[in-house]
C-alpha positions in Angstrom: -10.7 -1.5 5.8 -10.7 1.5 3.7 -10.6 5.9 4.5 -10.2 8.1 3.1 -7.2 10.4 3.1 -7.2 13.9 1.6 -9.9 12.5 -1.0 -7.8 9.0 -1.7 -9.5 6.5 -0.8 -6.8 4.3 1.5 -7.0 1.2 2.9 -5.1 -0.6 5.7 -2.9 -3.2 4.1 -1.9 -3.5 7.7 -5.0 -4.3 9.2 -6.3 -7.6 10.6 -8.4 -9.1 7.6 -9.2 -12.9 7.0 -8.6 -11.9 3.3 -6.1 -14.5 1.5 -3.9 -14.0 -1.8 -4.9 -17.5 -2.8 -8.7 -16.2 -3.1 -8.0 -13.1 -5.0 -6.3 -15.5 -7.6 -8.8 -18.1 -7.3 -11.2 -15.4 -8.8 -8.8 -14.3 -11.8 -10.1 -16.2 -15.0 -8.1 -19.7 -15.6 -6.7 -17.8 -19.2 -4.9 -14.7 -17.1 -1.9 -18.2 -16.5 -2.4 -19.3 -20.5 1.6 -19.0 -21.5 1.0 -18.4 -25.2 4.4 -19.0 -27.0 2.8 -16.9 -30.4 2.1 -14.0 -27.8 5.5 -14.3 -26.4 7.4 -13.9 -29.3 6.1 -12.1 -31.2 6.5 -9.8 -28.4 9.9 -10.8 -28.7 9.9 -9.4 -32.3 8.2 -6.2 -32.3 10.6 -5.0 -29.7 13.8 -6.2 -31.4 11.8 -3.7 -34.3 11.3 -1.4 -32.6 14.9 -1.4 -30.9 16.2 -1.4 -34.7 13.7 1.4 -35.6 14.8 3.2 -32.9 18.5 2.9 -33.8 18.3 3.1 -37.4 16.6 6.4 -36.7 19.5 7.7 -34.5 22.0 7.2 -37.4 19.6 9.4 -39.8 17.9 12.3 -37.3 19.3 15.7 -37.3 20.2 16.9 -33.9 17.7 18.4 -33.7 15.4 15.5 -33.8 18.3 13.4 -31.8 16.2 13.5 -28.3 12.9 12.6 -30.0 15.2 9.3 -31.6 17.1 8.8 -27.9 13.2 9.0 -26.0 12.0 6.5 -28.4 15.2 4.4 -28.4 15.5 4.1 -24.7 11.7 3.4 -24.4 11.9 0.3 -27.0 14.4 -1.3 -24.9 12.2 -0.8 -21.5 10.5 -4.2 -23.5 13.7 -5.3 -23.7 13.9 -5.4 -19.8 9.9 -6.6 -19.5 10.4 -9.7 -21.7 13.2 -10.5 -19.6 11.0 -9.6 -16.3 8.7 -12.0 -17.5 11.2 -14.9 -17.9 12.4 -13.9 -14.2 8.9 -14.2 -13.2 9.1 -18.1 -15.5 6.3 -16.6 -16.7 7.9 -16.3 -20.7 8.2 -20.4 -21.9 7.2 -23.3 -19.7 10.6 -24.7 -20.0 13.0 -23.1 -17.5 16.3 -22.7 -20.0 14.2 -21.0 -22.4 13.2 -18.6 -19.6 17.1 -18.4 -18.8 18.5 -18.4 -22.4 15.9 -15.4 -23.5 16.3 -13.5 -19.9 20.2 -13.7 -19.9 20.3 -12.4 -24.7 17.2 -9.8 -24.1 19.2 -8.2 -21.1 22.8 -7.9 -22.2 22.2 -4.9 -24.3 21.3 -3.0 -21.3 23.8 -4.7 -19.1 21.9 -6.1 -16.6 22.6 -8.8 -15.0 19.9 -11.9 -15.0 19.8 -14.0 -12.4 21.2 -10.9 -10.1 17.7 -9.2 -11.2 15.5 -12.3 -10.7 16.5 -13.0 -7.6 15.8 -9.8 -5.7 12.9 -9.0 -7.7 11.2 -12.1 -5.8 12.8 -11.3 -3.1 10.3 -8.0 -3.4 7.4 -9.6 -4.0 7.2 -11.7 -1.3 7.4 -9.0 1.2 5.9 -5.9 -1.0 5.5 -2.5 1.2 6.6 -4.4 4.3 8.6 -2.0 6.4 12.8 -2.4 6.1 11.9 -5.7 4.3 11.1 -4.5 0.6 13.9 -4.1 -1.4 12.2 -2.1 -4.4 11.4 1.7 -3.4 11.3 1.2 0.3 11.1 4.3 2.5 13.6 5.9 4.5 12.5 6.4 8.0 13.3 8.9 10.0 15.6 6.9 12.6 17.8 5.7 9.5 17.8 8.5 8.0 19.8 10.9 10.9 21.9 8.0 11.2 23.4 8.5 7.9 27.0 10.8 7.7 26.0 14.4 6.8 27.2 13.5 3.3 24.6 10.8 2.6 22.2 12.6 4.8 23.0 16.4 2.2 23.0 13.3 -1.0 19.9 11.6 -0.3 18.2 15.6 0.0 19.5 16.7 -3.4 18.1 13.5 -4.6 14.7 14.0 -4.0 14.2 17.9 -3.6 15.7 18.0 -6.8 13.4 15.5 -8.3 16.0 13.2 -10.1 14.1 10.3 -9.1 14.6 8.8 -12.8 18.3 7.9 -12.3 17.3 5.5 -9.3 17.5 2.6 -10.8 21.7 3.4 -11.8 22.3 2.9 -8.4 20.7 0.0 -7.3 21.7 -1.6 -10.8 25.2 -0.4 -9.8 25.3 -1.2 -6.4 23.4 -4.2 -5.7 23.3 -6.5 -8.8 27.6 -7.0 -9.9 28.5 -8.3 -6.0 27.3 -11.5 -5.8 27.8 -11.5 -2.0 24.8 -9.5 -1.8 23.3 -13.3 -2.2 22.6 -16.1 -0.5 25.5 -18.6 -0.8 22.8 -21.2 -2.9 22.3 -18.5 -5.1 26.1 -17.3 -6.3 27.0 -19.6 -9.1 23.9 -18.6 -10.5 24.6 -14.5 -10.4 28.6 -15.2 -10.8 27.1 -16.6 -14.3 25.1 -13.5 -15.4 27.4 -11.1 -13.6 30.5 -12.8 -16.4 27.8 -12.4 -19.5 26.8 -9.0 -19.7 31.0 -7.9 -18.4 31.8 -10.1 -21.2 29.1 -8.7 -24.1 30.3 -4.7 -22.6 33.5 -6.0 -22.9 32.9 -6.6 -26.7 30.2 -4.1 -27.4 32.0 -1.1 -26.0 35.2 -0.8 -27.3 33.7 -2.4 -31.2 31.4 1.0 -31.0 33.7 2.9 -30.1 36.5 1.8 -32.6 33.9 2.3 -35.3 31.7 5.3 -33.9 34.2 7.1 -31.5 33.2 8.2 -28.2 30.7 10.4 -29.4 28.6 7.5 -31.5 29.1 5.3 -27.5 26.6 8.4 -25.8 24.8 8.5 -28.6 23.8 5.0 -29.4 24.7 3.1 -26.2 24.7 5.7 -23.4 21.8 8.2 -23.3 19.3 5.3 -25.3 20.5 3.5 -21.6 20.0 6.4 -19.3 15.9 7.0 -21.0 15.5 3.0 -20.2 16.3 3.5 -16.4 14.3 7.0 -16.6 11.3 4.2 -17.6 12.8 1.6 -14.7 13.1 4.1 -12.1 9.4 6.4 -12.6 7.6 2.6 -12.9 9.2 1.1 -10.0 8.8 4.7 -8.0 5.4 5.1 -9.4 4.3 1.5 -8.3 4.5 1.3 -5.3 5.2 5.4 -4.1 1.8 7.8 -2.7 1.1 9.3 0.4 -2.0 6.8 0.8 0.2 4.2 0.2 1.2 2.3 3.6 4.1 0.6 4.7 3.6 -1.5 7.5 5.7 -3.7 10.3 6.1 -7.6 9.5 4.3 -8.5 12.7 1.7 -6.1 10.9 2.0 -7.0 6.9 -0.7 -8.7 5.3 0.0 -10.6 2.3 -3.0 -9.8 0.3 -3.5 -6.5 0.6 -0.3 -5.6 0.7 -0.3 -6.7 -2.5 -3.8 -6.1 -4.1 -4.0 -2.5 -2.0 -0.1 -1.1 -2.1 0.3 -1.3 -6.0 -0.4 1.6 -8.1 -2.1 1.5 -11.8 -0.4 4.5 -13.4 -1.7 5.2 -16.9 1.1 6.3 -19.5 0.5 7.8 -23.0 -0.6 4.1 -25.5 2.3 4.0 -26.8 4.3 3.7 -24.4 2.3 1.1 -23.1 2.4 -0.6 -26.2 6.5 -0.4 -26.0 6.9 -1.3 -22.3 4.3 -4.3 -23.0 2.0 -3.3 -20.9 4.2 -3.3 -17.5 1.9 0.1 -16.2 -0.8 -2.5 -15.3 1.4 -3.9 -12.4 -1.3 -4.8 -9.7 -2.0 -8.2 -12.0 1.7 -9.4 -11.7 1.4 -8.6 -7.5 -1.4 -10.6 -7.0 0.7 -13.2 -9.3 3.8 -13.5 -11.4 2.8 -16.0 -13.5 0.6 -13.7 -15.2 2.5 -13.5 -18.5 2.7 -9.6 -19.6 0.1 -10.2 -22.3 -2.3 -11.4 -20.2 -2.2 -8.5 -17.7 -5.3 -6.5 -18.9 -7.5 -9.6 -18.9 -6.5 -10.1 -14.6 -6.6 -6.3 -14.4 -9.7 -6.7 -15.7 -11.1 -9.1 -13.4 -10.1 -7.1 -10.4 -11.6 -4.2 -11.1 -14.5 -6.8 -11.6 -14.6 -8.1 -8.1 -12.1 -6.3 -6.0 -12.4 -2.7 -6.3 -13.1 -1.5 -3.0 -9.3 -3.4 -2.3 -7.9 -0.9 -5.2 -6.2 2.5 -5.1 -7.2 4.6 -7.6 -5.8 5.6 -11.1 -3.3 7.3 -12.1 -2.2 9.2 -14.9 1.1 9.7 -15.2 2.1 13.2 -15.5 4.4 16.3 -14.5 1.5 17.0 -11.7 1.9 13.1 -10.2 5.9 13.0 -10.4 6.2 16.8 -8.3 3.0 15.6 -6.2 5.5 12.4 -5.2 8.9 14.0 -4.7 7.1 16.9 -2.6 5.9 14.8 0.1 7.1 11.1 0.0 10.4 12.0 1.8 10.4 10.3 4.8 8.2 7.7 6.2 7.0 8.2 10.2 5.9 4.5 11.4 2.3 4.5 11.4 1.9 7.8 10.3 3.3 7.8 6.8 5.0 10.2 4.6 5.9 13.4 5.8 8.2 15.6 3.9 11.1 17.3 5.3 9.7 20.1 6.1 7.0 18.8 7.6 8.9 16.7 9.8 11.6 19.1 10.6 8.7 21.6 11.8 6.9 19.1 14.1 9.5 18.4 16.2 
């Protein structure tokens, strides 16, 4: 069922429907699911070369060109994450041990525990846009917000109103991924292993970098590119599933097929960003099936446009106006009503 809100098409992802996710998957070309080792490893090589180029530019750039070098290097590092993203979904290789090995190695410079992210992220795919269950970038309901203490409420308001979405994934990374108690007992040994891998890497790489380049070298070569990487992590995650017209629904009303097909946003970014980030912005097919490798996402998206266009949220362009729209409106989420800004919610009480 579709409606129109503020000239934007809105699909009710909680609507009663006979549509099944398997119906959509069956409509995709079989080629979308083919794992092609040459393409997969070419992607790895490209990202390694681009990250290397970024670090080389940092060594030779005059101070006034450092911001450009940081942006390029951090964006290239986001390509590392996307390769690990495929590994986490077992779409990089047919062999599980290859996925795990590449995932751990490619996540090490990001200090990201592979299994922690893999397990938590798969939960997001199982509960996409399900109110109080989706663990990616879920909205905050007013009653939850009002149950917080004064400091937490003030911090959340400052985070949203000051447009600090771009540091959101840093907090998620720090709070969730290093504490194995956040995971089921059967997963905790995997999580502990991944945490040990990145802690050991950081324990060796950080002192070495500081000893050879100083504190400024640590900030210049690792910390700022890492923040740029988290800018893209936060931005992709936020934009993929947030819009005033996209609903989050309670479990009893949630429809899996409609949530994955209609609750995910396709956003176009500058072409160089899409290349460095391996088309992670082409995100709707990834929610239809995590088995689709990143290099097949565009093929799958073309099929979805051809066969399921009425269900797709309209494409958007990454811009300051888009981020302003999201951060101005999407503050609190009222069940069965949608997003309200703080001002709208409290003026209506």
